[in-house]
Backbone bond lengths (Angstrom), bond angles and torsions (degrees), N, CA, C in turn:
res aa  C-N    CA-C-N  psi(-1)  N-CA   C-N-CA  omega(-1)  CA-C   N-CA-C  phi
1 X - - - 1.451 - - 1.525 107.84 -
2 X 1.317 115.34 139.33 1.460 120.31 173.89 1.516 107.78 -126.48
3 X 1.311 115.82 146.57 1.456 120.79 178.27 1.507 109.93 151.26
4 X 1.305 114.88 -178.67 1.460 121.21 175.36 1.525 108.40 -82.76
5 X 1.322 116.62 171.84 1.463 120.25 -176.42 1.522 112.17 -53.41
6 X 1.321 117.49 -42.98 1.470 119.25 -178.53 1.533 111.53 -62.16
7 X 1.347 117.31 -38.53 1.467 120.97 177.17 1.522 110.65 -65.67
8 X 1.329 115.76 -43.91 1.468 120.74 -177.94 1.524 111.13 -64.83
9 X 1.328 116.07 -37.11 1.469 120.60 176.54 1.524 109.63 -62.89
10 X 1.327 117.52 -47.13 1.469 121.53 -179.43 1.525 112.01 -61.06
11 X 1.328 116.81 -45.20 1.461 120.48 -179.18 1.526 110.62 -64.17
12 X 1.326 116.80 -41.71 1.465 120.99 179.52 1.529 110.61 -63.92
13 X 1.336 116.75 -44.02 1.472 120.40 177.11 1.526 110.67 -59.92
14 X 1.323 116.31 -45.66 1.461 120.26 -178.04 1.521 111.70 -63.99
15 X 1.327 117.37 -38.39 1.468 119.53 179.47 1.527 110.58 -64.59
16 X 1.333 116.79 -36.25 1.462 120.91 177.17 1.530 110.43 -67.52
17 X 1.325 115.38 -44.66 1.467 119.67 179.59 1.526 111.73 -61.69
18 X 1.335 116.93 -32.19 1.462 121.55 179.23 1.530 112.71 -82.74
19 X 1.344 116.47 -7.33 1.453 120.80 178.74 1.518 114.46 80.41
20 X 1.315 118.32 18.08 1.466 120.55 177.90 1.528 109.79 -66.83
21 X 1.325 116.24 134.82 1.469 121.10 -176.83 1.529 112.89 -104.48
22 X 1.307 118.31 -9.55 1.467 121.60 -176.60 1.521 111.24 -74.98
23 X 1.349 114.83 151.54 1.465 119.47 172.22 1.520 109.07 -64.22
24 X 1.311 116.34 145.84 1.456 122.19 174.86 1.524 107.68 -102.75
25 X 1.307 117.22 137.73 1.460 121.99 -178.53 1.519 109.77 -111.27
26 X 1.330 116.29 135.65 1.456 120.73 -179.54 1.528 110.36 -152.28
27 X 1.306 116.26 -160.50 1.466 121.73 -173.03 1.520 111.61 -125.33
28 X 1.328 115.76 -173.72 1.460 123.30 -168.48 1.523 115.75 -58.04
29 X 1.321 119.78 -25.99 1.466 119.96 -178.91 1.523 112.56 -66.46
30 X 1.324 116.86 -10.62 1.463 119.84 175.21 1.524 110.87 -66.79
31 X 1.337 117.34 -27.39 1.470 120.26 -179.60 1.521 108.79 -79.94
32 X 1.307 115.14 76.52 1.455 123.95 -178.83 1.525 106.76 -130.63
33 X 1.328 118.59 137.66 1.471 119.43 -179.99 1.531 113.75 -54.53
34 X 1.323 117.68 -30.73 1.467 120.92 179.56 1.521 111.64 -62.59
35 X 1.325 116.88 -29.59 1.468 120.79 178.44 1.522 110.11 -62.10
36 X 1.323 116.68 -48.78 1.469 120.17 -179.36 1.518 111.18 -66.05
37 X 1.330 116.53 -41.01 1.466 120.26 -179.21 1.524 111.77 -64.34
38 X 1.321 116.77 -39.62 1.460 121.54 -173.48 1.525 113.41 -87.64
39 X 1.325 116.86 -45.92 1.466 120.39 -170.90 1.521 114.84 -89.89
40 X 1.310 117.19 -26.35 1.467 121.59 -177.62 1.544 110.51 52.25
41 X 1.330 119.05 -126.35 1.471 122.25 -176.96 1.526 113.65 -66.60
42 X 1.317 117.32 -23.70 1.462 120.82 -179.80 1.525 111.28 -59.95
43 X 1.319 117.23 -28.55 1.467 121.65 -178.66 1.525 112.03 -66.21
44 X 1.322 117.93 -16.34 1.461 120.76 -177.60 1.527 113.06 -69.52
45 X 1.321 118.61 -10.76 1.465 120.64 177.41 1.530 111.83 -86.84
46 X 1.338 117.98 -0.68 1.459 122.26 -175.98 1.525 110.42 -104.84
47 X 1.314 115.79 134.82 1.469 123.35 173.44 1.524 105.78 -118.60
48 X 1.341 116.32 134.70 1.456 118.66 -177.17 1.524 111.85 -140.91
49 X 1.329 114.26 152.51 1.464 120.05 176.22 1.519 108.81 -82.60
50 X 1.321 114.91 149.30 1.461 120.42 179.41 1.524 107.53 -142.24
51 X 1.335 117.61 125.84 1.466 120.87 -172.22 1.523 114.46 -77.36
52 X 1.314 115.51 66.09 1.455 120.26 173.42 1.518 108.19 -145.15
53 X 1.299 115.18 152.83 1.452 120.36 175.52 1.527 107.24 -71.07
54 X 1.322 119.11 125.22 1.464 120.25 -176.21 1.531 114.66 -72.27
55 X 1.322 116.80 -9.91 1.461 119.47 -179.54 1.527 111.23 -74.22
56 X 1.325 115.58 155.86 1.466 122.26 176.72 1.535 107.71 -84.75
57 X 1.320 116.47 89.45 1.461 122.31 -176.40 1.528 110.52 -97.01
58 X 1.337 118.34 147.48 1.471 121.12 -175.77 1.531 115.05 -55.14
59 X 1.327 118.87 -49.88 1.467 120.52 -177.68 1.525 110.28 -66.10
60 X 1.324 116.92 -41.49 1.467 122.07 178.67 1.529 110.18 -60.90
61 X 1.315 117.34 -47.35 1.468 121.46 -179.75 1.524 111.44 -63.49
62 X 1.331 116.96 -42.16 1.466 121.00 -179.96 1.527 110.83 -64.35
63 X 1.344 116.66 -42.76 1.462 120.04 178.84 1.521 110.42 -61.61
64 X 1.330 116.98 -47.47 1.465 120.25 -178.38 1.528 111.35 -60.10
65 X 1.330 116.78 -41.80 1.468 120.37 179.70 1.526 111.08 -65.00
66 X 1.324 117.23 -46.60 1.466 120.76 179.61 1.531 111.31 -62.51
67 X 1.327 117.26 -38.04 1.466 120.96 179.77 1.528 110.02 -65.36
68 X 1.313 117.08 -46.35 1.472 120.78 178.55 1.522 110.19 -62.14
69 X 1.339 117.46 -43.33 1.462 120.91 178.91 1.530 111.40 -60.43
70 X 1.324 116.60 -39.00 1.465 121.16 -176.86 1.525 113.09 -78.77
71 X 1.345 117.51 -39.87 1.460 120.46 -170.65 1.523 115.15 -117.52
72 X 1.330 117.65 -9.65 1.458 121.08 177.73 1.516 115.04 76.26
73 X 1.332 117.88 7.61 1.456 122.29 177.92 1.528 108.96 -136.83
74 X 1.339 116.24 162.93 1.463 119.44 176.82 1.522 109.98 -74.14
75 X 1.318 115.08 146.12 1.463 119.32 176.93 1.516 109.53 -74.99
76 X 1.293 115.77 154.55 1.453 120.76 174.21 1.510 109.88 -104.80
77 X 1.308 115.67 -179.21 1.454 121.47 -178.05 1.523 111.23 -61.34
78 X 1.323 118.02 -35.28 1.460 119.80 -176.69 1.521 111.80 -71.37
79 X 1.316 117.68 -37.52 1.468 120.33 177.90 1.520 110.15 -64.00
80 X 1.316 116.75 -45.05 1.465 120.59 179.83 1.528 111.12 -65.48
81 X 1.338 117.25 -41.74 1.468 119.94 178.19 1.522 111.36 -65.02
82 X 1.338 117.53 -40.98 1.464 120.70 178.22 1.526 110.56 -63.04
83 X 1.321 116.63 -41.93 1.463 121.42 178.06 1.528 110.80 -59.84
84 X 1.329 116.43 -48.75 1.468 120.25 179.62 1.527 111.10 -63.33
85 X 1.326 116.89 -44.42 1.470 120.95 -178.88 1.520 110.85 -60.48
86 X 1.320 116.40 -44.80 1.463 120.90 179.19 1.524 110.97 -61.36
87 X 1.320 116.30 -47.46 1.475 119.84 -178.87 1.528 111.78 -62.23
88 X 1.331 117.00 -42.87 1.462 120.12 -179.13 1.530 111.42 -67.55
89 X 1.324 117.00 -41.00 1.462 120.03 177.84 1.528 110.87 -66.80
90 X 1.323 117.27 -42.51 1.472 120.34 177.99 1.520 111.29 -60.64
91 X 1.319 116.76 -39.74 1.468 121.25 178.01 1.534 110.27 -63.52
92 X 1.325 117.27 -44.18 1.466 120.80 179.41 1.528 110.95 -65.19
93 X 1.320 117.59 -40.93 1.462 121.01 179.17 1.518 110.93 -66.36
94 X 1.338 117.75 -35.86 1.469 120.01 178.87 1.532 111.20 -64.44
95 X 1.323 116.77 -27.82 1.465 121.25 178.25 1.527 110.86 -86.22
96 X 1.323 117.39 -39.89 1.468 122.74 -168.42 1.525 115.30 -105.43
97 X 1.314 117.84 -8.45 1.471 121.42 -172.55 1.527 108.67 57.10
98 X 1.326 118.46 -125.21 1.465 119.94 -176.98 1.527 113.42 -102.68
99 X 1.321 117.22 15.42 1.465 121.29 179.60 1.534 108.91 -77.31
100 X 1.340 116.12 102.92 1.465 121.59 -174.54 1.527 113.03 -61.63
101 X 1.330 116.92 -40.25 1.469 119.41 179.73 1.525 110.65 -63.91
102 X 1.314 116.10 -41.20 1.468 120.72 177.94 1.533 110.28 -62.99
103 X 1.333 117.33 -42.77 1.469 121.54 179.93 1.531 109.75 -61.38
104 X 1.340 117.70 -43.87 1.470 121.14 178.20 1.525 111.35 -60.09
105 X 1.343 116.07 -42.39 1.464 120.20 179.26 1.524 110.24 -65.05
106 X 1.329 116.60 -44.95 1.472 120.69 179.43 1.530 110.79 -59.69
107 X 1.329 116.92 -46.93 1.461 119.91 -178.44 1.524 111.57 -65.23
108 X 1.330 116.91 -41.16 1.469 118.93 -178.16 1.522 113.01 -74.41
109 X 1.336 117.42 -6.92 1.466 120.21 178.00 1.532 112.35 -95.24
110 X 1.328 117.41 2.95 1.471 121.18 -178.69 1.526 109.61 -72.82
111 X 1.312 115.53 124.23 1.462 122.43 179.39 1.527 109.17 -131.51
112 X 1.302 116.39 126.85 1.464 122.93 176.04 1.533 113.62 51.33
113 X 1.329 115.86 44.23 1.467 121.41 174.74 1.522 108.11 -72.73
114 X 1.329 117.27 125.64 1.464 120.07 178.82 1.515 109.26 -83.17
115 X 1.318 115.97 109.46 1.452 121.90 -177.30 1.519 112.33 -115.07
116 X 1.318 114.88 -170.37 1.467 122.39 -175.11 1.525 113.61 -69.93
117 X 1.328 118.21 -16.49 1.467 121.74 175.57 1.515 112.05 -113.45
118 X 1.312 117.15 5.97 1.460 120.86 -177.32 1.513 110.92 120.31
119 X 1.313 115.65 -161.25 1.458 120.79 -175.31 1.526 111.58 -82.94
120 X 1.336 115.01 137.98 1.465 122.11 -177.93 1.527 108.58 -126.18
121 X 1.318 115.68 136.37 1.458 123.13 169.10 1.521 105.86 -122.64
122 X 1.328 117.23 133.56 1.461 121.06 179.81 1.520 108.13 -97.74
123 X 1.339 115.77 127.97 1.460 119.27 -178.59 1.534 111.14 -84.06
124 X 1.333 115.90 179.49 1.462 121.17 -175.62 1.528 112.74 -64.27
125 X 1.333 117.49 -18.62 1.466 121.50 177.40 1.522 112.20 -86.29
126 X 1.352 116.58 -6.84 1.452 120.91 -178.12 1.518 113.39 88.22
127 X 1.324 116.89 16.73 1.466 121.43 -178.04 1.525 109.77 -102.44
128 X 1.326 115.68 128.11 1.452 120.95 178.69 1.513 111.41 -69.82
129 X 1.317 116.00 133.76 1.462 122.71 179.80 1.527 108.69 -119.99
130 X 1.314 115.61 144.57 1.474 121.39 176.94 1.517 108.73 -119.23
131 X 1.320 115.77 138.79 1.459 119.05 177.29 1.526 111.51 -84.99
132 X 1.321 117.38 -18.53 1.465 121.67 -178.19 1.524 109.43 -121.42
133 X 1.317 116.86 138.57 1.454 123.50 174.76 1.522 107.02 -133.54
134 X 1.316 116.36 134.91 1.459 120.56 -179.50 1.525 110.42 -83.82
135 X 1.320 115.83 148.77 1.465 123.38 169.24 1.523 105.18 -108.07
136 X 1.332 115.84 126.91 1.459 120.08 -174.43 1.522 111.17 -128.00
137 X 1.319 114.95 165.57 1.461 123.05 174.25 1.519 107.60 -152.08
138 X 1.314 116.66 -168.43 1.459 122.32 176.80 1.517 108.01 -116.73
139 X 1.317 116.55 131.35 1.463 123.59 174.55 1.523 107.94 -137.58
140 X 1.288 117.04 128.80 1.468 122.60 178.77 1.534 111.44 50.68
141 X 1.325 115.53 46.53 1.465 123.51 176.76 1.530 114.08 61.94
142 X 1.344 116.12 29.76 1.467 121.03 175.86 1.512 108.99 -136.89
143 X 1.335 115.78 146.34 1.459 121.05 172.87 1.518 108.26 -77.20
144 X 1.327 117.68 127.05 1.459 121.89 -177.90 1.520 110.65 -133.61
145 X 1.321 115.76 150.34 1.461 122.22 175.33 1.517 107.84 -79.14
146 X 1.337 116.73 132.34 1.467 120.18 -179.40 1.505 112.93 -107.65
147 X 1.321 118.63 -19.88 1.455 120.76 176.50 1.509 109.36 -141.57
148 X 1.292 114.86 161.01 1.444 120.89 176.99 1.499 109.66 177.59
149 X 1.320 116.99 176.18 1.466 119.73 -179.78 1.520 109.94 -67.70
150 X 1.299 115.48 158.21 1.461 120.02 -178.75 1.503 112.83 -74.18
151 X 1.320 118.29 -15.15 1.480 120.01 -178.77 1.511 111.50 -88.82
């Protein structure tokens, strides 16, 4: 399934009403508080990808704790990505000042940076790539990781 949270909620409801028993597969926008509020147990039939390393990594754990301490809620993928993006850009600017070509080179040289969602490598186009992606679902009204590396 592809769509925004409201679309994913509607499709999931309709599949239940039709009596479909198969797991539904979708993407990270399924991890929205409205999903839990609206679908309750019905959400447990959905499996979705989430762009974070499923391992319990030090930087990821520290970011999540600081975010909860500051805001009283768990961070989402966008907060963690914004945090990493800001830190990486600030680091490049501290080296390059306002030299745009230098900043592009610095950013494209990032390899296996441990960030708030896991390890990031920036490709030659300037796009962050992750080697690990979590598979998640809903269990007992919480979003949980269902697969990940053994380490």
